C-alpha positions, -999 to +999 in steps of 0.1 A: -426-645-182-418-605-170-450-583-158-453-548-150-467-548-111-465-523-083-456-524-046-471-504-019-482-510+016-508-496+046-488-490+076-463-520+065-490-544+056-474-547+019-489-556-015-478-568-049-503-552-071-509-565-110-529-549-131-552-573-154-580-548-169-562-552-203-539-587-205-551-614-182-525-637-168-534-671-153-510-673-116-506-708-102-512-713-071-471-721-071-464-687-087-487-667-060-470-679-034-432-675-053-445-643-058-452-631-022-419-651-010-397-626+010-367-643-009-380-633-041-406-600-048-424-604-006-455-593+004-484-601+024-511-604-003-509-603-042-539-583-053-548-587-092-567-559-103-599-568-131-618-549-153-651-543-138-681-530-164-698-507-137-672-500-111-636-485-111-620-523-110-624-556-096-602-568-072-589-603-059-567-611-030-542-638-024-527-646+007-488-657+009-497-693+009-518-694-022-548-689-008-577-669-021-587-637+005-624-625+003-613-597+019-583-568+026-589-536+037-555-521+039-548-537+005-584-519-011-572-489+006-537-489-017-553-500-048-579-468-043-548-446-043-538-464-070-569-457-094-572-422-078-538-412-093-548-430-129-580-413-130-579-382-111-612-395-090-618-385-049-640-414-052-635-451-065-656-479-062-642-514-064-664-549-066-646-576-042-657-611-030-672-598+001-693-570-018-687-534-033-662-512-014-662-474-017-632-451-010-628-418-003-593-406-012-583-378+013-548-352+013-516-364+025-519-401+017-551-408+039-576-432+025-611-437+040-626-471+031-663-484+040-661-519+048-695-526+054-719-542+085-700-567+108-714-600+108-713-615+141-736-650+139-720-681+146-731-693+112-722-661+090-682-661+112-685-695+103-674-717+133-685-750+134-711-750+163-737-729+178-717-706+205-716-671+217-695-653+197-692-627+222-671-649+244-660-684+226-640-699+257-611-704+239-586-705+259-546-691+256-519-689+274-492-659+280-454-659+282-454-666+315-478-695+314-509-679+326-542-687+312-565-666+293-602-672+282-623-655+259-624-648+223-650-624+200-655-638+165-667-614+137-667-615+099-657-585+083-656-597+048-634-626+064-636-647+095-616-627+130-613-637+166-603-610+193-589-618+223-591-587+247-560-592+273-544-568+298-504-568+281-502-579+245-464-579+251-469-609+270-482-629+242-466-648+216-492-641+187-470-669+162-474-693+187-513-684+197-521-667+162-512-703+143-527-725+164-564-706+163-563-705+127-562-735+123-586-745+152-613-770+140-635-747+150-634-727+123-642-744+093-627-716+068-598-705+093-595-678+110-574-639+109-560-638+154-559-607+175-544-597+202-561-568+217-550-542+244-575-517+257-555-485+264-585-461+262-620-457+248-603-447+217-574-463+217-563-504+214-533-517+206-530-547+189-504-581+173-525-597+143-520-631+129-536-632+092-552-661+078-528-679+053-498-651+054-485-651+094-477-621+119-484-589+096-473-551+106-508-540+103-543-556+091-574-534+081-598-564+084-586-572+122-585-532+130-623-534+119-629-563+135-613-553+170-629-519+166-663-535+165-653-562+192-644-532+215-676-520+210-699-550+217-678-557+244-686-521+262-647-513+259-649-484+231-675-459+216-678-453+177-648-442+168-618-458+180-581-456+171-565-490+166-526-492+171-499-512+149-466-515+152-458-485+124-489-462+133-531-464+139-561-470+117-591-453+127-627-468+125-656-454+131-688-471+135-721-453+122-757-456+133-763-482+107-734-503+122-714-492+086-676-497+093-654-470+077-618-472+081-590-446+075-551-446+070-525-436+052-508-457+023-475-455+009-464-439-023-467-463-056-434-479-063-435-498-101-417-528-099-408-557-127-415-594-117-394-618-140-416-654-134 
């Protein structure tokens, strides 16, 4: 099977995008895992563009382990840029499993996407017991075997837990992320962020994505971190979240809507032979 596709990324968080608006292909879990495999094409998530009668498109997201993801902030921004190039529109509206998402295409490959309002109740995350989601009391260890207890849980289309620490470089995200993603407290698993507050307008992060592992950037993790920083009194309404390759700017309006702004790559056309 020969498939035309696109490759894009937002700050290194990379995607294979397949347009199925004219021809539908049903991929098996095995095929999705193969496409995402770094020894084949390789990406953090596979995105399928579907036809939608009322909006510009519908989006389906698949993690590199073949599981479905309800939301993908950077992926949505990439597809919005792709669709804007196609139809010459500056505003793109897409359907996702977590709701309709609006993006505005700005200059210099910048895209701003409205992610919606965060959910912070224990059963909305979801977690298995009625706990204080501002501080779940989860223990993590740094590289020097020092104990840190915390974890703020937030759902921004998918479940996240954010740990605020003094120095993110002292924490092994691969070790911690894998363990907490599969913690029995999270029935749908979760994304894990280790965050260091630099000042009221800047937080540095390391991210472990549910179903994908450590990633260079994650849009929904940036949103969850900004909200968690706000809840804990570390940050105000506008916060930059710094990843390995750059920053995403997150803004919370007076109605608690989350806006995420950042760069996307140019579009690369690729051929996939499955």
